[in-house]
C-alpha positions as CSV (number, residue, x, y, z in Angstrom):
1,X,0.6,9.7,-6.9
2,X,3.8,11.2,-8.2
3,X,4.8,11.3,-11.9
4,X,6.7,8.4,-13.4
5,X,10.2,8.2,-11.9
6,X,13.3,7.0,-13.7
7,X,12.9,3.6,-12.0
8,X,9.5,2.9,-13.5
9,X,9.5,-0.1,-15.9
10,X,7.1,0.2,-18.9
11,X,5.6,-3.2,-19.5
12,X,3.1,-3.0,-22.4
13,X,0.2,-1.1,-23.9
14,X,-2.7,-1.6,-21.4
15,X,-5.6,0.0,-23.3
16,X,-5.9,2.9,-25.7
17,X,-3.3,5.6,-25.0
18,X,-2.1,4.1,-21.8
19,X,0.7,1.8,-20.7
20,X,1.0,-0.6,-17.8
21,X,4.1,0.2,-15.7
22,X,5.7,-0.8,-12.4
23,X,8.0,1.0,-10.1
24,X,9.7,-0.4,-7.0
25,X,6.5,-0.9,-5.0
26,X,3.4,-1.0,-7.2
27,X,1.8,-1.5,-10.6
28,X,0.4,1.6,-12.2
29,X,-1.1,2.9,-15.4
30,X,0.9,5.7,-17.1
31,X,-0.1,8.1,-19.9
32,X,2.3,10.0,-22.2
33,X,2.8,13.6,-21.0
34,X,3.4,14.8,-24.6
35,X,1.7,12.8,-27.4
36,X,3.3,15.0,-30.1
37,X,6.9,14.3,-29.0
38,X,6.0,10.9,-27.5
39,X,8.2,11.6,-24.5
40,X,7.6,11.6,-20.8
41,X,5.0,9.7,-18.8
42,X,2.6,10.6,-16.0
43,X,1.0,8.2,-13.5
44,X,-2.8,8.2,-13.8
45,X,-3.9,5.3,-11.6
46,X,-3.0,2.4,-9.4
47,X,-3.6,-1.0,-10.8
48,X,-2.9,-3.8,-8.4
49,X,-1.4,-4.6,-5.0
50,X,-0.1,-8.1,-5.5
51,X,0.6,-10.7,-8.2
52,X,-2.8,-12.5,-8.0
53,X,-4.7,-9.2,-8.2
54,X,-2.7,-8.0,-11.1
55,X,-3.1,-11.2,-13.1
56,X,-6.9,-11.1,-12.4
57,X,-7.0,-7.6,-13.8
58,X,-5.0,-8.6,-16.9
59,X,-7.2,-11.7,-17.3
60,X,-10.3,-9.6,-17.5
61,X,-8.7,-7.6,-20.3
62,X,-7.4,-10.8,-22.0
63,X,-3.8,-9.7,-21.6
64,X,-1.2,-12.4,-21.1
65,X,2.1,-11.2,-19.8
66,X,5.1,-12.2,-21.9
67,X,8.0,-14.1,-20.3
68,X,10.0,-10.9,-19.4
69,X,7.0,-9.2,-17.9
70,X,6.1,-12.3,-15.9
71,X,9.5,-12.3,-14.3
72,X,9.0,-8.7,-13.3
73,X,5.6,-9.5,-11.8
74,X,7.2,-12.3,-9.8
75,X,9.8,-9.9,-8.5
76,X,7.1,-7.4,-7.5
77,X,4.5,-9.9,-6.2
78,X,4.2,-7.9,-2.9
79,X,3.4,-4.4,-3.9
80,X,1.6,-1.5,-2.2
81,X,-2.2,-1.0,-2.0
82,X,-3.6,2.6,-1.8
83,X,-0.2,4.2,-1.8
84,X,-1.8,7.3,-3.2
85,X,-3.0,8.0,0.3
86,X,0.5,9.1,1.2
87,X,0.2,11.9,-1.3
88,X,-3.2,13.1,-0.2
89,X,-3.3,12.5,3.6
90,X,-3.7,15.5,5.9
91,X,-4.5,13.2,8.9
92,X,-2.8,10.2,10.4
93,X,-2.2,7.3,8.0
94,X,-3.0,3.8,9.3
95,X,-0.6,1.1,8.3
96,X,-2.4,-2.3,8.2
97,X,-1.6,-5.8,7.1
98,X,-3.9,-6.4,4.1
99,X,-6.2,-4.9,1.4
100,X,-9.3,-5.9,3.4
101,X,-8.3,-3.7,6.3
102,X,-7.4,-0.8,4.0
103,X,-10.9,-1.0,2.4
104,X,-12.5,-1.2,5.9
105,X,-10.8,2.0,7.0
106,X,-11.5,3.7,3.7
107,X,-15.2,3.1,4.3
108,X,-14.9,5.1,7.5
109,X,-13.1,7.9,5.6
110,X,-9.7,7.1,7.1
111,X,-6.4,7.0,5.2
112,X,-4.8,3.5,5.2
113,X,-2.1,1.7,3.3
114,X,-0.6,-1.8,3.2
115,X,2.4,-3.5,1.8
116,X,0.4,-6.7,1.5
117,X,1.5,-8.9,4.3
118,X,4.0,-9.3,7.2
119,X,6.6,-10.7,4.8
120,X,6.4,-7.9,2.2
121,X,8.0,-5.1,4.1
122,X,11.4,-3.8,2.9
123,X,13.4,-1.2,4.8
124,X,13.9,0.9,1.7
125,X,10.2,1.6,1.7
126,X,10.7,3.9,4.7
127,X,11.2,7.1,2.6
128,X,7.6,6.9,1.4
129,X,6.5,7.8,4.9
130,X,8.8,10.7,5.6
131,X,7.0,13.5,7.5
132,X,3.8,11.6,8.0
133,X,2.0,10.7,11.2
134,X,1.8,6.9,11.1
135,X,-0.3,4.5,13.2
136,X,0.5,0.8,12.7
137,X,-2.4,-1.5,13.3
138,X,-1.1,-5.1,13.4
139,X,-3.2,-8.3,13.4
140,X,-3.5,-9.8,16.9
141,X,-0.9,-12.5,16.6
142,X,2.8,-12.9,17.2
143,X,3.7,-12.3,13.5
144,X,1.7,-9.1,13.5
145,X,3.3,-7.7,16.6
146,X,6.8,-8.6,15.4
147,X,6.0,-6.9,12.0
148,X,4.7,-3.8,13.7
149,X,7.8,-3.4,15.9
150,X,10.0,-3.9,12.8
151,X,8.2,-1.3,10.8
152,X,8.1,1.2,13.6
153,X,11.8,0.9,14.2
154,X,12.5,1.7,10.6
155,X,10.0,4.6,10.3
156,X,10.9,6.3,13.5
157,X,13.8,8.3,12.1
158,X,11.8,9.5,9.1
159,X,8.1,9.8,10.1
160,X,6.7,12.8,12.0
161,X,5.3,10.4,14.5
162,X,4.8,6.7,14.6
163,X,3.0,4.4,17.0
164,X,1.4,1.0,17.3
165,X,-2.3,0.5,18.0
166,X,-3.2,-2.7,19.8
167,X,-6.7,-3.8,19.3
168,X,-8.3,-4.9,22.6
169,X,-10.7,-7.9,23.0
170,X,-9.7,-9.5,19.8
171,X,-9.3,-13.2,19.2
172,X,-6.0,-14.6,17.9
173,X,-5.3,-13.3,14.4
174,X,-8.1,-10.7,14.8
175,X,-7.7,-7.5,12.7
176,X,-9.1,-4.0,12.5
177,X,-11.9,-5.3,10.2
178,X,-12.9,-7.7,12.9
179,X,-12.7,-4.9,15.5
180,X,-14.9,-2.6,13.6
181,X,-17.7,-5.2,13.3
182,X,-18.2,-5.0,17.1
183,X,-17.0,-1.4,17.8
184,X,-17.7,2.0,16.3
185,X,-15.1,4.0,14.5
186,X,-15.0,6.5,17.3
187,X,-13.9,3.8,19.7
188,X,-11.1,2.8,17.3
189,X,-9.9,6.4,16.9
190,X,-9.9,6.7,20.7
191,X,-7.3,3.9,21.1
192,X,-3.9,5.2,22.1
193,X,-0.9,4.4,20.0
194,X,1.9,2.8,22.1
195,X,5.5,3.9,21.8
196,X,4.7,7.0,19.9
197,X,7.8,8.9,18.9
């Protein structure tokens, strides 16, 4: 992930030497770049993808957000999961609908990200995908297909390529995790992306 940008909000000390921060799309841990001058920050890890996950992490560390921080968490309740894949990927990136599907594809050594749900996408996220080959893998339902079409339209001007993978033989609301319980990863990778551009 990239170093802290000017838009990162520093929330509070998380554990020794580190701070919890949040930028426009995720919660992160940041460390001071220069302890002597106490200036500058560097991102060291991703913390959480959504409000419930973040609060669970904080609960384990017995950290209770103050009122101002809670308001920020509410504003950022739909954040990204595995966004660091965009900095590391040298192969297509699979855009899926939830954390479960990201983890499924990671177990198969594939790069995947999610914004959390079909309602969490914002068009100003598009710059994160500039120059990447993106394969959108929606859930098998009307909301998923609508979401995929919306995201593809926004990414097409900035991504190197973008397409939608439709999963065959899936029940209503079936997702890529369901698909890979009955198919091998080679079958998944062989699926053609529609509307590639």
